[in-house]
C-alpha positions as CSV (number, residue, x, y, z in Angstrom):
1,M,7.5,-23.7,1.9
2,R,7.9,-27.1,0.3
3,E,4.4,-27.5,-1.0
4,V,3.3,-23.9,-2.0
5,I,6.2,-21.4,-2.2
6,G,9.0,-23.6,-3.5
7,P,7.2,-24.8,-6.6
8,A,6.0,-21.3,-7.4
9,I,9.6,-20.0,-7.6
10,T,10.6,-20.2,-11.2
11,P,14.0,-21.1,-12.5
12,R,14.0,-17.7,-14.2
13,A,13.5,-16.0,-10.8
14,R,16.4,-18.0,-9.3
15,A,18.6,-17.1,-12.3
16,L,17.8,-13.4,-11.9
17,V,18.9,-13.4,-8.3
18,R,22.0,-15.5,-9.0
19,G,22.9,-13.1,-11.8
20,H,22.9,-10.2,-9.4
21,Q,24.9,-12.2,-6.9
22,Q,27.5,-13.2,-9.5
23,A,27.8,-9.5,-10.6
24,G,28.8,-8.7,-7.0
25,D,25.5,-6.9,-6.2
26,A,24.3,-6.8,-2.6
27,V,21.0,-8.6,-2.8
28,V,18.4,-7.7,-0.3
29,I,14.8,-8.9,-0.1
30,V,12.5,-6.1,1.1
31,T,9.0,-7.2,2.0
32,A,5.9,-6.1,3.9
33,T,5.5,-9.7,5.1
34,N,6.8,-10.7,8.5
35,E,10.3,-12.1,8.9
36,F,9.4,-15.5,10.2
37,V,7.4,-16.2,7.1
38,T,9.9,-14.7,4.6
39,R,13.2,-15.9,6.1
40,P,12.8,-19.4,4.6
41,I,12.0,-17.9,1.2
42,A,15.1,-15.7,1.3
43,H,17.3,-18.7,2.3
44,S,15.9,-20.7,-0.6
45,F,17.2,-18.0,-2.9
46,G,20.6,-17.9,-1.1
47,V,19.9,-14.4,0.1
48,D,21.0,-13.5,3.6
49,E,19.9,-9.9,3.8
50,L,16.2,-9.5,4.5
51,I,14.2,-6.4,5.4
52,A,10.9,-7.6,6.6
53,V,8.3,-6.7,9.2
54,Q,9.6,-7.4,12.7
55,L,7.0,-8.6,15.2
56,A,7.4,-7.6,18.8
57,R,8.0,-10.2,21.5
58,G,6.5,-10.2,24.9
59,P,7.5,-11.9,28.1
60,G,9.0,-15.3,27.5
61,G,9.8,-14.4,23.9
62,W,6.3,-15.0,22.6
63,I,5.3,-13.0,19.5
64,T,2.7,-10.4,20.5
65,G,1.3,-9.7,17.0
66,E,2.4,-6.0,17.4
67,I,4.9,-4.6,14.9
68,S,8.3,-3.6,16.2
69,G,9.9,-0.6,14.6
70,T,9.0,0.8,11.2
71,P,7.0,-1.6,9.1
72,S,8.5,-2.3,5.7
73,F,5.3,-1.2,3.9
74,R,4.9,1.6,1.4
75,E,7.0,4.6,2.6
76,G,8.3,2.4,5.4
77,K,10.3,0.4,2.8
78,V,12.1,3.5,1.8
79,T,12.9,4.2,5.5
80,R,14.1,0.7,6.2
81,V,16.3,0.5,3.0
82,A,17.8,3.9,4.0
83,E,18.5,2.6,7.5
84,W,20.1,-0.6,6.0
85,L,22.2,1.5,3.7
86,G,23.1,4.0,6.5
87,A,24.4,1.1,8.6
88,R,26.8,0.5,5.7
89,G,27.9,4.1,5.3
90,L,25.7,4.8,2.3
91,A,22.7,6.9,1.4
92,L,19.9,6.2,-1.1
93,G,21.5,8.6,-3.5
94,D,24.8,6.8,-3.3
95,A,23.5,3.4,-4.1
96,E,22.9,1.9,-7.5
97,I,19.6,0.3,-6.6
98,T,17.6,-2.0,-8.8
99,F,14.2,-2.7,-7.2
100,Y,11.8,-5.3,-8.4
101,S,8.2,-5.1,-7.4
102,D,4.7,-6.3,-8.5
103,S,2.8,-3.9,-6.3
104,M,1.7,-0.2,-6.5
105,N,2.2,-0.3,-2.7
106,D,6.0,-0.2,-3.5
107,L,5.8,2.9,-5.6
108,P,7.7,5.0,-3.0
109,L,10.7,2.6,-3.2
110,L,10.3,2.1,-7.0
111,E,10.6,5.9,-7.4
112,Q,13.8,5.9,-5.3
113,A,15.5,3.2,-7.3
114,R,17.8,4.0,-10.2
115,H,16.5,0.9,-11.9
116,P,12.9,0.3,-11.1
117,V,11.5,-3.0,-12.5
118,A,7.8,-3.8,-12.6
119,T,7.8,-7.5,-12.1
120,N,4.7,-9.6,-12.9
121,P,2.8,-6.3,-12.5
122,D,-1.0,-5.9,-12.3
123,E,-2.6,-3.6,-14.8
124,R,-2.1,-0.4,-12.8
125,L,1.6,-0.9,-12.2
126,R,2.1,-2.1,-15.8
127,A,0.5,1.1,-17.1
128,L,2.6,3.3,-14.8
129,A,5.8,1.4,-15.7
130,Q,5.0,1.8,-19.4
131,A,4.3,5.5,-19.0
132,R,7.6,6.1,-17.1
133,G,9.7,3.8,-19.3
134,W,10.5,1.4,-16.6
135,R,11.5,-2.2,-17.4
136,I,8.7,-4.7,-17.2
137,L,9.6,-8.3,-16.3
138,D,7.1,-11.1,-16.5
139,L,8.7,-14.1,-14.7
140,F,5.7,-16.4,-15.2
141,K,5.4,-16.1,-19.0
142,E,7.0,-18.6,-21.2
143,D,8.0,-15.9,-23.7
144,H,11.3,-14.6,-22.4
145,A,11.7,-11.8,-25.0
């Protein structure tokens, strides 16, 4: 976290998260990576809500390597976000969701969001975002226009 991830998190990315928090938005990180890897990253952003892959635990609490529940990958992200919202008395259609993603794997959730944002997208996602009129955000470029 200190040597690789922390230095890669740009001030612009931190400001983006802070802006949502200051606006009163519920900020949730939704990732296909497991929780024990992504929890420190979420904490570094000041984000308490994390939807990540949960790994099963065996006897003695040891991680088995198996996934527990629905993995937060592709369509599973939609399912997990819907469950998170449902626990708060909301449905996907009720929520004003802004979803940032750099991956075509996230297309199912991008299509559910009211405000999909292709963030540091590869060529395929950039082309799709342009065709659909989605916002494109390049956090690693110096030009902030």
